[in-house]
C-alpha positions in Angstrom: -44.0 -0.7 -104.2 -45.9 -3.9 -103.7 -49.6 -4.3 -103.5 -52.1 -6.8 -101.9 -55.9 -6.7 -101.9 -58.0 -8.2 -99.1 -61.7 -7.9 -99.7 -62.4 -4.2 -100.4 -59.1 -3.1 -98.9 -55.9 -2.2 -100.9 -52.6 -2.4 -99.0 -49.4 -1.1 -100.4 -45.9 -1.8 -99.0 -42.8 0.1 -99.7 -39.4 -1.0 -98.5 -37.5 2.3 -98.3 -34.2 0.9 -97.0 -33.2 -2.1 -94.8 -35.2 -1.8 -91.6 -37.3 1.1 -93.0 -40.7 0.8 -94.6 -44.0 2.5 -95.3 -47.6 1.0 -95.6 -50.6 2.6 -97.2 -54.1 1.2 -96.6 -57.2 2.3 -98.5 -60.6 0.7 -97.9 -63.4 1.1 -100.4 -66.2 -0.3 -98.2 -65.8 2.0 -95.1 -63.8 4.8 -96.8 -60.8 4.4 -94.4 -57.4 5.6 -95.4 -54.3 4.9 -93.2 -50.5 5.2 -93.7 -47.5 4.7 -91.5 -43.8 5.0 -91.9 -41.5 2.9 -89.7 -38.0 4.3 -89.6 -36.7 1.4 -87.5 -38.2 -2.1 -87.8 -35.7 -3.9 -85.6 -34.5 -7.3 -86.9 -37.0 -7.3 -89.8 -35.3 -6.7 -93.1 -38.5 -6.0 -95.0 -41.8 -4.4 -94.2 -43.6 -7.7 -94.9 -41.4 -9.5 -92.3 -42.1 -6.7 -89.9 -45.9 -6.7 -90.3 -45.9 -10.5 -89.8 -43.8 -10.1 -86.6 -45.8 -7.4 -84.8 -49.0 -7.8 -82.8 -52.3 -6.3 -83.7 -52.2 -3.8 -80.8 -49.0 -2.3 -82.2 -50.3 -2.3 -85.7 -53.5 -0.5 -84.7 -51.8 2.1 -82.6 -49.3 2.8 -85.4 -52.0 3.5 -88.0 -55.0 4.7 -86.1 -55.4 8.3 -84.9 -58.5 7.6 -82.9 -57.9 7.5 -79.2 -61.4 6.4 -78.1 -64.7 5.3 -79.4 -68.1 6.3 -78.3 -69.1 6.3 -74.6 -70.9 3.2 -73.3 -73.5 4.8 -71.1 -74.6 1.5 -69.4 -71.0 0.6 -68.4 -70.2 4.2 -67.4 -73.1 4.2 -65.0 -72.0 0.8 -63.6 -68.7 2.5 -62.8 -70.6 5.5 -61.3 -72.7 3.3 -59.1 -69.6 1.3 -57.9 -67.9 4.7 -57.1 -70.9 5.9 -55.1 -71.2 2.6 -53.3 -67.5 2.7 -52.4 -68.0 6.2 -51.0 -70.9 5.1 -48.9 -69.2 2.0 -47.4 -70.4 1.7 -43.8 -72.1 5.2 -44.1 -75.5 4.3 -45.4 -77.1 0.9 -44.9 -79.7 -0.4 -47.3 -82.5 -0.1 -44.7 -81.8 3.5 -43.7 -83.6 6.5 -45.1 -85.6 4.4 -47.6 -87.5 7.4 -49.1 -84.3 9.2 -49.8 -82.7 6.1 -51.3 -85.7 5.5 -53.5 -85.6 9.1 -54.7 -81.8 8.9 -55.2 -82.1 5.8 -57.4 -85.0 7.3 -59.4 -82.9 10.4 -60.1 -79.8 8.3 -61.0 -81.9 6.3 -63.5 -83.2 9.5 -65.0 -79.7 10.9 -65.3 -78.7 7.8 -67.1 -81.5 8.3 -69.6 -80.5 12.0 -70.2 -76.8 11.6 -70.7 -75.7 11.3 -74.3 -71.9 11.7 -74.3 -68.9 12.0 -72.1 -69.0 15.8 -71.9 -72.6 15.8 -70.8 -71.9 13.0 -68.3 -69.0 14.9 -66.7 -71.1 18.1 -66.4 -74.2 16.5 -65.0 -72.4 14.1 -62.6 -70.4 16.9 -61.1 -73.6 18.7 -60.1 -75.7 15.6 -59.4 -75.6 15.9 -55.6 -77.3 19.3 -55.8 -80.4 17.6 -57.3 -81.0 15.3 -54.4 -83.7 15.9 -51.9 -82.0 15.6 -48.5 -85.2 16.7 -46.7 -86.5 13.2 -47.2 -84.1 12.3 -44.3 -86.2 13.4 -41.3 -83.3 13.7 -38.8 -81.7 17.1 -39.5 -78.3 16.1 -38.3 -78.3 12.9 -40.4 -79.6 14.9 -43.4 -76.7 17.3 -43.1 -74.2 14.5 -42.7 -75.6 12.7 -45.8 -75.5 15.9 -47.8 -71.9 16.5 -46.8 -71.1 12.9 -47.7 -72.7 13.1 -51.1 -71.0 16.4 -51.8 -67.6 14.9 -50.9 -68.2 11.9 -53.1 -69.1 14.0 -56.1 -66.8 16.9 -55.6 -63.7 14.9 -55.0 -64.3 12.4 -57.8 -63.0 12.9 -61.2 -66.1 11.8 -63.3 -64.0 11.5 -66.5 -62.2 8.5 -64.9 -65.6 6.7 -64.7 -66.4 7.0 -68.4 -66.2 3.7 -70.3 -65.4 4.0 -74.0 -66.0 1.5 -76.6 -63.2 0.5 -79.0 -63.3 2.9 -82.0 -64.7 1.3 -85.2 -61.4 2.2 -87.1 -59.4 0.3 -84.5 -61.7 -2.8 -84.8 -61.3 -2.6 -88.6 -57.5 -2.4 -88.3 -57.2 -5.2 -85.8 -59.2 -7.6 -88.0 -57.3 -6.4 -91.1 -54.0 -7.2 -89.4 -55.1 -10.8 -88.7 -56.2 -11.3 -92.3 -53.0 -9.6 -93.6 -50.7 -11.8 -91.6 -52.5 -14.9 -92.9 -52.3 -13.6 -96.5 -48.6 -12.7 -96.2 -47.8 -16.2 -95.0 -49.1 -17.7 -98.2 -46.5 -18.0 -101.1 -46.7 -15.5 -104.0 -49.1 -13.1 -102.4 -47.6 -9.8 -103.5 -47.6 -8.2 -107.0 -45.6 -5.2 -108.2 -47.5 -2.1 -109.2 
């Protein structure tokens, strides 16, 4: 087994056979531990050659078990507003039902302040249209039509598709480590035997 240290991170390489290898990563600063076994490394004869040949995305996905980071509330609500606007295309002009639109925007801003995570977002957005005051639209027929339109926009949408997730910190760490590792592995006499 060969070993390299980059900052506070220990990386161990093990060539199991030609085209097969295992990597173990242990970081003292963040407390991260990762490992991966590649049973087929293509043309690469050694694990070091393989690590130098792959891109960061593949490296991260091979080692990380995190599928998503935290929800970005601001970007999620940008997506929601775009979804709503798309649903209203040619149905509600900016100058129509101003009191209703003002109340709607106020409630949407309040919702944004209340939402903490993706589960809460999905639950609250699915029922958001029920919180709107359609009586602010004076014409009963238009009020009913607007209520139906809002209901269709929110009932037919899949709110989870609107959620914007940040990159998980572990994935950021692994991506940066891969870049440093490739540079380090390109230098002569970088590995030592344990």
